[in-house]
N, C-alpha and C positions, 0 to 999 in steps of 0.2 A: 398468509405468508408473503413475504416480500418477494417480488418478481426477481429472478436472477439477473436480468438485465439492469434493473434499477440498483441492485446490490453491487454489480460490477462497476457501474458508473460511480457509486458512492466510494468504493474502494479505490478507484482511479483518482478521485479527488483527494482522498486521504493520503495516498502515496505521493501525489504531486505536492501536497502541503508539507509533508515530512521532508521531501527532497529539497523543497525551497528553504525550509528551516535549516537543513544541513548546509546549503549554499551560503546562507547568511550567517550561520553560527558554527559551522563545522571546523575541522582541523585547519583548513587552508584559508579561513576567513580572517578579516581584520580583527574581529572581536570574538574569538572562539569561546565557547562555553566549556564548562568542566567536562572531562572525559566521560563520566558516567552518564551525562545527559546526551552526549553524542552517541554513545553506545546504545542507549535506550531508543533513540530515533532510528538508528540503523537496524535494531532488533524489530521495531515496529514495522519498518518498511519490508523487511523479510517476511514477517508474518502476514501482513496485508497481501503481499504478492503470492504467498502460499494459499491463502484463502481465495484470492481471485482466481487462481489456477483451478482450484476445486469448483468454483462456481462456473467457470468457463466450460469445464469438462461436463458438469451436470447439465448445463444449457445445451451443449452439443448433443448429449444423449437424449435429452427431452425432445429436441428438434428432429432427431433422426428416428425416433420411435414411431411405429406405425399408428 
């Protein structure tokens, strides 16, 4: 099983990558992509953040267990 801390780091990189894409290609950029592509990236970010929160919670529980 992948260590939670490694998974959290991976999720952070994925979130940062998707946010950078939105900065470059989102609604306010000079060369925006089609709306469905922007919505897909926004959805991806939300899901990655949701998964990250679950991993952080699990890691905290693991560390506080006797």
